[in-house]
C-alpha positions as CSV (number, residue, x, y, z in Angstrom):
1,M,0.0,0.3,0.3
2,K,2.8,2.4,1.0
3,W,4.5,1.8,-2.7
4,I,1.0,2.8,-4.3
5,R,0.6,5.6,-2.0
6,E,3.9,6.9,-3.3
7,K,3.2,6.1,-6.8
8,M,-0.3,7.8,-6.5
9,D,1.8,11.0,-5.0
10,L,4.1,10.9,-7.7
11,G,1.2,10.8,-10.1
12,D,2.5,7.4,-11.7
13,I,-0.6,6.0,-11.0
14,P,-3.6,8.9,-11.2
15,P,-5.3,8.9,-7.8
16,P,-9.0,7.8,-7.6
17,T,-10.2,11.1,-7.3
18,I,-9.0,12.6,-10.0
19,I,-10.2,9.9,-12.3
20,R,-13.6,10.2,-10.8
21,N,-13.8,13.6,-11.1
22,L,-12.5,14.0,-15.2
23,L,-15.0,10.8,-15.9
24,K,-17.8,13.2,-14.1
25,T,-16.8,15.3,-16.8
26,I,-17.3,13.0,-19.6
27,A,-21.1,13.0,-19.7
28,P,-21.9,16.8,-19.2
29,L,-19.4,17.7,-21.8
30,S,-20.5,15.3,-24.5
31,Y,-24.5,16.3,-23.9
32,A,-23.5,20.0,-24.2
33,I,-21.3,19.1,-27.6
34,A,-24.4,17.1,-28.9
35,R,-26.7,19.7,-28.2
36,N,-24.7,22.5,-29.8
37,P,-23.2,20.6,-33.3
38,G,-22.5,24.4,-34.7
39,N,-19.6,24.5,-32.2
40,M,-17.9,21.7,-34.0
41,V,-18.4,22.8,-37.5
42,K,-16.5,26.1,-36.4
43,N,-13.2,23.9,-35.5
44,V,-13.0,23.0,-39.0
45,G,-11.2,26.1,-39.8
46,A,-8.9,26.0,-36.7
47,W,-8.2,22.8,-37.6
48,K,-7.3,23.7,-41.6
49,R,-5.3,26.4,-40.3
50,R,-3.1,24.3,-38.2
51,L,-2.8,21.3,-41.2
52,R,-2.2,23.6,-43.4
53,A,0.9,24.8,-41.3
54,G,1.7,21.3,-41.2
55,M,0.7,21.0,-37.3
56,A,-1.5,18.8,-35.8
57,P,-5.1,19.7,-35.3
58,W,-5.0,20.2,-31.5
59,K,-1.9,22.4,-31.3
60,H,-1.5,25.8,-30.4
61,L,-0.8,27.7,-33.7
62,E,1.0,30.9,-32.2
63,D,4.7,30.9,-32.6
64,E,6.0,31.7,-29.0
65,S,9.9,31.6,-29.4
66,E,10.0,35.1,-28.7
67,Y,9.1,34.5,-25.3
68,S,11.9,32.1,-24.3
69,S,13.1,33.2,-21.1
70,T,16.4,31.4,-21.7
71,R,17.3,34.7,-23.3
72,M,17.9,36.2,-19.7
73,L,20.4,33.8,-19.3
74,E,23.8,34.8,-19.4
75,I,27.2,31.9,-19.5
76,E,28.2,33.1,-16.2
77,D,24.3,32.1,-14.8
78,F,25.6,28.1,-15.7
79,D,28.6,28.1,-13.3
80,S,28.0,26.4,-10.1
81,L,24.5,25.4,-10.4
82,P,22.4,23.9,-7.9
83,D,22.7,20.6,-7.0
84,V,19.8,17.9,-8.0
85,S,18.3,16.6,-5.2
86,R,16.3,13.3,-4.9
87,E,14.8,14.0,-1.7
88,K,10.7,13.9,-1.6
89,Y,9.4,17.2,-2.9
90,L,12.7,18.5,-4.0
91,R,13.4,16.1,-7.0
92,P,12.1,16.1,-10.4
93,T,8.8,14.6,-11.2
94,R,6.5,14.7,-14.3
95,L,6.5,18.0,-16.3
96,C,8.4,19.5,-13.4
97,Q,12.0,19.4,-14.8
98,C,13.8,20.8,-12.0
99,D,16.8,19.2,-13.0
100,N,17.1,20.9,-16.2
101,K,19.9,23.2,-17.0
102,N,17.8,26.4,-17.7
103,I,15.9,25.8,-14.7
104,R,18.8,25.3,-12.4
105,A,20.4,28.6,-14.2
106,L,17.3,30.7,-13.8
107,A,17.1,29.8,-10.1
108,R,20.8,30.8,-9.6
109,K,20.2,33.9,-11.7
110,F,17.1,34.8,-9.1
111,G,19.3,34.2,-6.3
112,A,19.1,30.7,-5.1
113,G,21.1,30.0,-2.4
114,E,22.0,33.6,-1.5
115,I,19.3,35.2,-0.5
116,D,16.4,34.2,1.9
117,N,14.2,31.8,0.8
118,G,11.2,34.2,1.4
119,E,12.6,36.7,-0.6
120,Y,13.7,34.2,-3.5
121,L,9.7,32.8,-3.5
122,R,8.5,36.2,-4.0
123,R,11.1,36.7,-7.1
124,I,9.9,33.5,-8.5
125,Y,6.3,34.4,-7.9
126,Y,6.3,37.6,-9.8
127,F,8.5,36.2,-12.9
128,V,5.9,33.6,-13.3
129,K,2.6,35.8,-12.7
130,N,3.6,38.8,-14.9
131,Q,6.2,37.0,-17.6
132,K,4.3,33.6,-18.3
133,Y,0.7,34.1,-19.2
134,L,-2.0,31.9,-18.8
135,I,-2.6,30.1,-22.2
136,F,-4.8,27.6,-23.1
137,K,-3.0,24.8,-24.9
138,P,-1.3,21.5,-24.7
139,M,1.1,21.1,-21.8
140,G,4.5,21.7,-22.0
141,G,5.8,21.6,-18.4
142,A,8.4,23.8,-16.6
143,T,10.5,23.4,-19.8
144,G,7.9,24.7,-22.1
145,T,6.6,27.3,-20.2
146,L,10.1,28.7,-19.7
147,K,10.5,28.6,-23.6
148,S,6.9,30.1,-24.3
149,K,4.4,32.6,-23.7
150,G,3.2,30.4,-20.9
151,G,0.3,28.1,-20.5
152,V,-2.6,26.6,-18.4
153,C,-2.3,26.6,-14.7
154,L,-0.7,23.8,-14.1
155,D,2.0,24.7,-16.2
156,Q,2.8,28.0,-14.8
157,M,2.4,26.1,-11.3
158,S,5.2,23.2,-13.0
159,L,7.7,26.1,-13.6
160,F,6.9,27.9,-10.4
161,I,7.6,24.7,-8.3
162,A,10.7,23.8,-10.6
163,L,12.5,26.9,-9.8
164,A,11.9,26.5,-6.0
165,R,13.0,22.6,-5.8
166,A,15.9,23.6,-7.6
167,A,16.6,26.3,-5.1
168,G,16.1,23.4,-2.2
169,I,12.8,24.9,-1.4
170,K,10.6,21.9,-0.9
171,A,7.7,22.4,-3.0
172,R,4.2,20.4,-4.1
173,Y,1.0,20.8,-6.0
174,R,-2.4,21.4,-4.7
175,L,-5.4,20.7,-7.0
176,Y,-8.8,21.9,-5.8
177,A,-12.6,22.5,-6.9
178,F,-13.5,26.5,-7.4
179,T,-16.3,28.4,-8.5
180,P,-15.1,31.2,-10.6
181,V,-16.8,35.1,-10.1
182,D,-18.6,36.5,-12.9
183,E,-16.0,38.2,-14.5
184,L,-14.3,35.0,-15.3
185,V,-17.0,33.4,-16.4
186,D,-17.7,36.3,-18.9
187,V,-14.3,36.1,-20.4
188,M,-13.8,31.8,-20.2
189,L,-17.7,30.4,-20.5
190,K,-20.1,33.0,-21.2
191,D,-20.0,33.3,-24.7
192,D,-19.7,29.8,-25.5
193,P,-22.3,27.4,-25.4
194,V,-20.8,24.0,-24.9
195,L,-18.4,25.1,-21.8
196,M,-21.4,27.4,-20.2
197,E,-23.8,24.2,-20.4
198,T,-20.9,21.9,-18.9
199,Y,-20.2,24.4,-16.3
200,Q,-23.8,24.9,-15.2
201,M,-24.3,21.1,-15.5
202,L,-21.1,20.2,-13.0
203,G,-21.8,23.3,-10.7
204,F,-18.3,24.1,-10.1
205,L,-14.8,23.4,-11.6
206,D,-13.0,19.9,-10.0
207,S,-9.4,19.4,-9.9
208,L,-9.1,21.5,-12.9
209,H,-6.9,24.2,-11.1
210,G,-4.6,24.2,-7.9
211,C,-2.0,26.1,-6.5
212,A,1.9,25.6,-5.5
213,E,2.6,25.2,-1.8
214,F,6.0,25.7,-0.5
215,Y,7.5,24.6,2.7
216,I,9.5,27.5,4.4
217,D,10.1,28.4,8.0
218,G,8.7,25.5,9.1
219,R,5.1,25.4,7.6
220,W,3.3,25.1,4.1
221,I,2.4,28.3,2.5
222,Q,0.0,28.6,-0.8
223,L,0.8,30.8,-3.7
224,D,-1.0,31.0,-6.8
225,P,0.7,33.4,-9.8
226,T,-2.1,32.5,-12.6
227,F,-3.5,35.8,-13.4
228,S,-0.6,38.6,-14.3
229,D,-1.4,42.1,-12.7
230,Y,-2.4,42.9,-16.6
231,L,-4.8,40.5,-17.0
232,E,-6.6,41.3,-13.0
233,A,-6.5,45.0,-14.0
234,G,-8.1,44.4,-17.5
235,M,-11.0,42.0,-15.8
236,G,-11.4,44.7,-13.1
237,L,-10.6,42.5,-10.7
238,P,-8.2,43.5,-7.6
239,I,-4.6,42.5,-8.3
240,S,-3.2,39.9,-6.0
241,N,0.3,40.6,-4.1
242,F,2.5,38.0,-3.1
243,N,1.3,35.8,-0.1
244,E,-2.4,37.2,-1.0
245,P,-5.2,34.7,-2.3
246,P,-6.7,35.5,-5.8
247,S,-9.8,37.4,-6.3
248,W,-11.2,35.4,-9.1
249,G,-12.7,32.5,-7.6
250,V,-14.0,30.6,-4.2
251,R,-12.6,27.2,-3.1
252,V,-15.1,24.5,-2.6
253,P,-14.0,23.0,0.3
254,D,-12.9,19.8,1.1
255,R,-12.2,18.6,-2.4
256,D,-8.1,19.4,-2.4
257,I,-5.9,17.3,-3.6
258,I,-2.1,17.3,-2.8
259,M,0.7,15.6,-4.9
260,E,4.4,15.8,-5.4
261,G,3.9,15.4,-9.2
262,L,1.4,15.7,-11.8
263,P,-0.9,12.8,-12.8
264,R,0.0,10.6,-15.9
265,G,-2.6,10.9,-18.9
266,L,-3.6,14.9,-17.6
267,N,-1.9,16.0,-20.2
268,A,-3.4,13.7,-22.7
269,S,-6.9,14.5,-21.3
270,L,-6.2,18.3,-22.5
271,V,-5.0,17.6,-25.9
272,S,-8.6,15.6,-26.1
273,L,-10.3,19.2,-25.3
274,A,-7.8,21.0,-27.4
275,L,-8.9,19.2,-30.3
276,L,-12.5,19.0,-29.3
277,L,-12.7,22.7,-28.7
278,R,-10.6,23.9,-31.0
279,N,-12.1,26.8,-32.0
280,T,-13.6,27.4,-28.5
281,V,-10.1,27.6,-27.1
282,D,-8.5,29.9,-30.0
283,E,-11.2,32.3,-28.9
284,V,-10.8,32.3,-25.3
285,N,-7.1,33.1,-25.6
286,R,-7.9,36.1,-28.4
287,K,-9.7,37.1,-25.4
288,L,-7.4,36.6,-22.8
289,D,-5.1,38.6,-25.4
290,E,-7.1,41.1,-25.6
291,I,-7.6,41.8,-21.8
292,R,-4.7,41.7,-20.8
293,E,-3.5,44.5,-23.6
294,K,-6.6,46.5,-21.6
295,G,-5.0,45.7,-18.3
296,K,-1.7,46.7,-19.6
297,E,-3.0,50.3,-20.9
298,I,-4.4,50.7,-17.2
299,L,-1.8,49.9,-15.3
300,E,1.3,51.7,-17.8
301,E,-1.3,55.1,-16.7
302,I,-1.6,54.8,-12.9
303,G,0.5,51.7,-11.6
304,V,-0.7,48.9,-9.6
305,E,-0.8,50.2,-6.1
306,E,-2.9,53.2,-7.3
307,Y,-5.2,50.9,-9.7
308,N,-6.0,49.1,-6.4
309,R,-6.6,52.1,-4.5
310,R,-9.1,53.4,-6.6
311,L,-10.4,49.9,-6.5
312,K,-11.1,50.0,-3.3
313,R,-12.5,53.7,-3.3
314,K,-14.9,52.7,-5.6
315,G,-16.2,50.0,-3.3
316,A,-16.0,47.5,-6.0
317,A,-17.2,44.3,-4.8
318,I,-16.5,40.9,-6.5
319,K,-19.7,38.8,-6.2
320,L,-18.2,35.7,-5.2
321,P,-20.4,32.3,-5.6
322,D,-22.2,30.9,-2.6
323,V,-20.8,27.3,-2.1
324,D,-23.8,25.9,-0.8
325,E,-25.8,27.5,-3.4
326,V,-23.5,25.6,-5.7
327,R,-23.7,22.5,-3.9
328,K,-27.7,22.4,-4.2
329,F,-27.4,23.2,-8.0
330,R,-24.7,20.6,-8.6
331,E,-27.4,18.1,-6.6
332,K,-30.5,19.6,-8.6
333,M,-28.6,18.9,-11.7
334,A,-27.7,15.3,-10.9
335,L,-31.3,14.9,-9.9
336,E,-32.7,15.9,-13.1
337,K,-30.0,13.7,-15.0
338,I,-31.1,10.6,-13.3
339,S,-34.8,11.4,-14.1
């Protein structure tokens, strides 16, 4: 049993909870796709664009090589690289390649082993948050995210965790269920009937997001760099700072899954979704770029501190979903499905 638990923690054997959550998503998603055949027709153009470019139809189309953060590195950054540990929460795991030379060199550049661990975490938090954007595409892990514009939230977490592990700071994943605020629903779900209907049937997003946890000063702390300052400002949300919880969703209690490594098969699931919803994913990514550009204009004009001050003065209230209502809604949908 100990061996099985270890394998599940590493993700070599997907935990039953994650398998169950993914299976729960299949029926609502299939039903929503069947109800909206026009969405599948829209995918044809997106597939053709990729095939003409010699790419697989589920691939992300944009060339992001100009965003590679390896350009930050200089020859001397590769001198005296941090050692690679095989200790739990410090070792490389699936899609968290903390043993990669570029990752270790970047850790050294950010001050690994030379500055306080808290300050080091703050530096890499803002690096991932504001230089590696949320983009929906097949997962590239820590190394793929380092060399691109960004990735899905778990890619951002992988890079964040890899940089911490490379610096000798224990780090792990915490996956959880959450309900998004209205602003997030408007951006990612509202305009697409397949996504919106699937979400309405599920009631909340289960194990599709998470945060990174770091062991520092004798305790685990949670940090989430998913939304950049530009994205939060563009959506009219408070900008979350280091060691502050994000304001774009509320977590559903008692559904957290803690893992050292991401589960096998997770990327295959995302590839399948990217294929089935290719046009939808392209549209969401386009909207995210537009919102980030809007947020960039705002912050370049007034800055982060002034933005948050003005938001507070306006008394902007973020409408957080009520978890009890979400649960009742989900139970109702389950009963309707049975009947």
